KEFI-447268 format. One record per atom (N, C-alpha, C): residue in one letter; x, z, y; residue number from 1; atom name. Coordinates in steps of 0.02 Angstrom, whole numbers, padded with zeros to 5 digits. Example, Ala and Ser with C-alpha at 12.3 -4.5 7.8 and 13.67 -1.06 7.14 Angstrom:
<atom 'a',<00660,00390,-00284>,1,'N'>
<atom 'a',<00615,00390,-00225>,1,'CA'>
<atom 'a',<00660,00390,-00165>,1,'C'>
<atom 's',<00642,00354,-00112>,2,'N'>
<atom 's',<00684,00357,-00053>,2,'CA'>
<atom 's',<00645,00394,00002>,2,'C'>
This chain:
<atom 'm',<08636,10284,13422>,1,'N'>
<atom 'm',<08677,10215,13437>,1,'CA'>
<atom 'm',<08774,10217,13404>,1,'C'>
<atom 'n',<08797,10169,13408>,2,'N'>
<atom 'n',<08848,10190,13367>,2,'CA'>
<atom 'n',<08916,10162,13413>,2,'C'>
<atom 'g',<08916,10152,13466>,3,'N'>
<atom 'g',<08945,10119,13534>,3,'CA'>
<atom 'g',<09002,10083,13524>,3,'C'>
<atom 'r',<08944,10011,13524>,4,'N'>
<atom 'r',<08964,09957,13499>,4,'CA'>
<atom 'r',<08911,09886,13523>,4,'C'>
<atom 't',<08926,09848,13511>,5,'N'>
<atom 't',<08901,09749,13526>,5,'CA'>
<atom 't',<08921,09733,13482>,5,'C'>
<atom 'v',<08870,09712,13442>,6,'N'>
<atom 'v',<08885,09656,13393>,6,'CA'>
<atom 'v',<08872,09606,13414>,6,'C'>
<atom 'l',<08932,09539,13433>,7,'N'>
<atom 'l',<08899,09497,13460>,7,'CA'>
<atom 'l',<08887,09417,13414>,7,'C'>
<atom 'q',<08890,09428,13351>,8,'N'>
<atom 'q',<08899,09386,13295>,8,'CA'>
<atom 'q',<08909,09423,13213>,8,'C'>
<atom 'h',<08877,09389,13159>,9,'N'>
<atom 'h',<08894,09399,13090>,9,'CA'>
<atom 'h',<08912,09332,13068>,9,'C'>
<atom 'f',<08946,09329,13000>,10,'N'>
<atom 'f',<08982,09307,12980>,10,'CA'>
<atom 'f',<08974,09322,12891>,10,'C'>
<atom 'p',<08963,09263,12854>,11,'N'>
<atom 'p',<08942,09294,12786>,11,'CA'>
<atom 'p',<09006,09312,12759>,11,'C'>
<atom 'a',<09033,09356,12717>,12,'N'>
<atom 'a',<09090,09368,12708>,12,'CA'>
<atom 'a',<09108,09335,12644>,12,'C'>
<atom 'g',<09070,09306,12589>,13,'N'>
<atom 'g',<09092,09263,12526>,13,'CA'>
<atom 'g',<09058,09159,12556>,13,'C'>
<atom 'g',<09110,09169,12594>,14,'N'>
<atom 'g',<09104,09083,12625>,14,'CA'>
<atom 'g',<09177,09078,12609>,14,'C'>
<atom 'p',<09167,09002,12589>,15,'N'>
<atom 'p',<09280,08970,12584>,15,'CA'>
<atom 'p',<09306,08969,12598>,15,'C'>
<atom 'r',<09301,09008,12677>,16,'N'>
<atom 'r',<09344,09013,12739>,16,'CA'>
<atom 'r',<09391,09085,12738>,16,'C'>
<atom 'g',<09344,09138,12695>,17,'N'>
<atom 'g',<09338,09209,12732>,17,'CA'>
<atom 'g',<09334,09265,12819>,17,'C'>
<atom 's',<09359,09272,12833>,18,'N'>
<atom 's',<09327,09293,12900>,18,'CA'>
<atom 's',<09374,09244,12916>,18,'C'>
<atom 'w',<09414,09180,12927>,19,'N'>
<atom 'w',<09416,09126,12959>,19,'CA'>
<atom 'w',<09376,09134,13017>,19,'C'>
<atom 'p',<09314,09106,12991>,20,'N'>
<atom 'p',<09258,09069,13041>,20,'CA'>
<atom 'p',<09241,09147,13117>,20,'C'>
<atom 'a',<09231,09207,13079>,21,'N'>
<atom 'a',<09254,09273,13116>,21,'CA'>
<atom 'a',<09310,09278,13153>,21,'C'>
<atom 'e',<09355,09263,13135>,22,'N'>
<atom 'e',<09399,09240,13190>,22,'CA'>
<atom 'e',<09408,09209,13247>,22,'C'>
<atom 'e',<09402,09180,13219>,23,'N'>
<atom 'e',<09395,09133,13265>,23,'CA'>
<atom 'e',<09352,09093,13329>,23,'C'>
<atom 'y',<09306,09132,13286>,24,'N'>
<atom 'y',<09248,09166,13341>,24,'CA'>
<atom 'y',<09242,09247,13414>,24,'C'>
<atom 'a',<09295,09262,13378>,25,'N'>
<atom 'a',<09320,09328,13392>,25,'CA'>
<atom 'a',<09372,09312,13448>,25,'C'>
<atom 'h',<09436,09234,13427>,26,'N'>
<atom 'h',<09443,09237,13471>,26,'CA'>
<atom 'h',<09459,09186,13537>,26,'C'>
<atom 'a',<09399,09164,13538>,27,'N'>
<atom 'a',<09356,09122,13580>,27,'CA'>
<atom 'a',<09325,09161,13630>,27,'C'>
<atom 'r',<09301,09233,13577>,28,'N'>
<atom 'r',<09252,09261,13631>,28,'CA'>
<atom 'r',<09335,09291,13695>,28,'C'>
<atom 'r',<09375,09328,13652>,29,'N'>
<atom 'r',<09458,09342,13678>,29,'CA'>
<atom 'r',<09460,09309,13751>,29,'C'>
<atom 'l',<09449,09261,13722>,30,'N'>
<atom 'l',<09477,09212,13812>,30,'CA'>
<atom 'l',<09447,09194,13851>,30,'C'>
<atom 'e',<09375,09201,13857>,31,'N'>
<atom 'e',<09348,09213,13898>,31,'CA'>
<atom 'e',<09334,09281,13938>,31,'C'>
<atom 'g',<09365,09346,13923>,32,'N'>
<atom 'g',<09395,09431,13919>,32,'CA'>
<atom 'g',<09378,09466,13899>,32,'C'>
<atom 'l',<09321,09464,13847>,33,'N'>
<atom 'l',<09302,09513,13794>,33,'CA'>
<atom 'l',<09325,09555,13749>,33,'C'>
<atom 'p',<09345,09581,13747>,34,'N'>
<atom 'p',<09384,09645,13703>,34,'CA'>
<atom 'p',<09369,09633,13638>,34,'C'>
<atom 'a',<09351,09582,13584>,35,'N'>
<atom 'a',<09300,09563,13530>,35,'CA'>
<atom 'a',<09354,09580,13458>,35,'C'>
<atom 'e',<09342,09601,13442>,36,'N'>
<atom 'e',<09374,09622,13343>,36,'CA'>
<atom 'e',<09330,09618,13310>,36,'C'>
<atom 'v',<09354,09598,13241>,37,'N'>
<atom 'v',<09286,09570,13165>,37,'CA'>
<atom 'v',<09314,09643,13138>,37,'C'>
<atom 'v',<09260,09668,13129>,38,'N'>
<atom 'v',<09252,09724,13066>,38,'CA'>
<atom 'v',<09203,09700,13012>,38,'C'>
<atom 'm',<09234,09710,12957>,39,'N'>
<atom 'm',<09182,09736,12888>,39,'CA'>
<atom 'm',<09129,09778,12883>,39,'C'>
<atom 'd',<09073,09741,12863>,40,'N'>
<atom 'd',<09030,09789,12848>,40,'CA'>
<atom 'd',<09010,09758,12779>,40,'C'>
<atom 'l',<09050,09832,12743>,41,'N'>
<atom 'l',<09034,09820,12667>,41,'CA'>
<atom 'l',<08962,09830,12641>,41,'C'>
<atom 'a',<08919,09865,12672>,42,'N'>
<atom 'a',<08826,09869,12662>,42,'CA'>
<atom 'a',<08803,09801,12637>,42,'C'>
<atom 't',<08809,09767,12705>,43,'N'>
<atom 't',<08801,09688,12717>,43,'CA'>
<atom 't',<08837,09658,12688>,43,'C'>
<atom 'd',<08883,09661,12658>,44,'N'>
<atom 'd',<08926,09602,12642>,44,'CA'>
<atom 'd',<08951,09547,12704>,44,'C'>
<atom 't',<08959,09568,12758>,45,'N'>
<atom 't',<08959,09505,12812>,45,'CA'>
<atom 't',<09031,09522,12874>,45,'C'>
<atom 'f',<09061,09485,12907>,46,'N'>
<atom 'f',<09114,09489,12952>,46,'CA'>
<atom 'f',<09063,09512,13008>,46,'C'>
<atom 'l',<09088,09577,13046>,47,'N'>
<atom 'l',<09033,09556,13098>,47,'CA'>
<atom 'l',<09098,09567,13176>,47,'C'>
<atom 'v',<09061,09508,13232>,48,'N'>
<atom 'v',<09109,09510,13300>,48,'CA'>
<atom 'v',<09102,09570,13331>,48,'C'>
<atom 'i',<09122,09615,13366>,49,'N'>
<atom 'i',<09090,09679,13370>,49,'CA'>
<atom 'i',<09126,09664,13468>,49,'C'>
<atom 'v',<09109,09703,13496>,50,'N'>
<atom 'v',<09131,09727,13564>,50,'CA'>
<atom 'v',<09128,09806,13589>,50,'C'>
<atom 'r',<09164,09852,13552>,51,'N'>
<atom 'r',<09162,09940,13600>,51,'CA'>
<atom 'r',<09146,09956,13633>,51,'C'>
<atom 's',<09083,09989,13651>,52,'N'>
<atom 's',<09063,10007,13703>,52,'CA'>
<atom 's',<09128,10040,13763>,52,'C'>
<atom 'g',<09102,10032,13833>,53,'N'>
<atom 'g',<09160,10051,13861>,53,'CA'>
<atom 'g',<09215,10009,13852>,53,'C'>
<atom 'e',<09236,09969,13852>,54,'N'>
<atom 'e',<09274,09901,13851>,54,'CA'>
<atom 'e',<09275,09851,13849>,54,'C'>
<atom 'g',<09231,09853,13904>,55,'N'>
<atom 'g',<09199,09783,13931>,55,'CA'>
<atom 'g',<09137,09730,13911>,55,'C'>
<atom 'a',<09100,09771,13882>,56,'N'>
<atom 'a',<09030,09760,13857>,56,'CA'>
<atom 'a',<09004,09729,13887>,56,'C'>
<atom 'v',<08984,09675,13861>,57,'N'>
<atom 'v',<08903,09646,13923>,57,'CA'>
<atom 'v',<08845,09641,13871>,57,'C'>
<atom 'd',<08793,09642,13879>,58,'N'>
<atom 'd',<08715,09623,13873>,58,'CA'>
<atom 'd',<08710,09569,13816>,58,'C'>
<atom 'a',<08750,09583,13763>,59,'N'>
<atom 'a',<08762,09499,13705>,59,'CA'>
<atom 'a',<08712,09527,13643>,59,'C'>
<atom 't',<08671,09466,13625>,60,'N'>
<atom 't',<08622,09473,13551>,60,'CA'>
<atom 't',<08655,09441,13516>,60,'C'>
<atom 'a',<08647,09455,13443>,61,'N'>
<atom 'a',<08673,09401,13409>,61,'CA'>
<atom 'a',<08620,09352,13385>,61,'C'>
């Protein structure tokens, strides 16, 4: 276990770059989740995550 829950993933090659991921993370923060965007270099995707111990809920992507 890596101590995070992935809420959603977005392709890094999209024309808007990380914006869709940032917008999704912002919406989750408005709901009270401490969501953040990280880059997964192995899969070339932006991941919206919640680190465990920071209000994480049982969510699936």
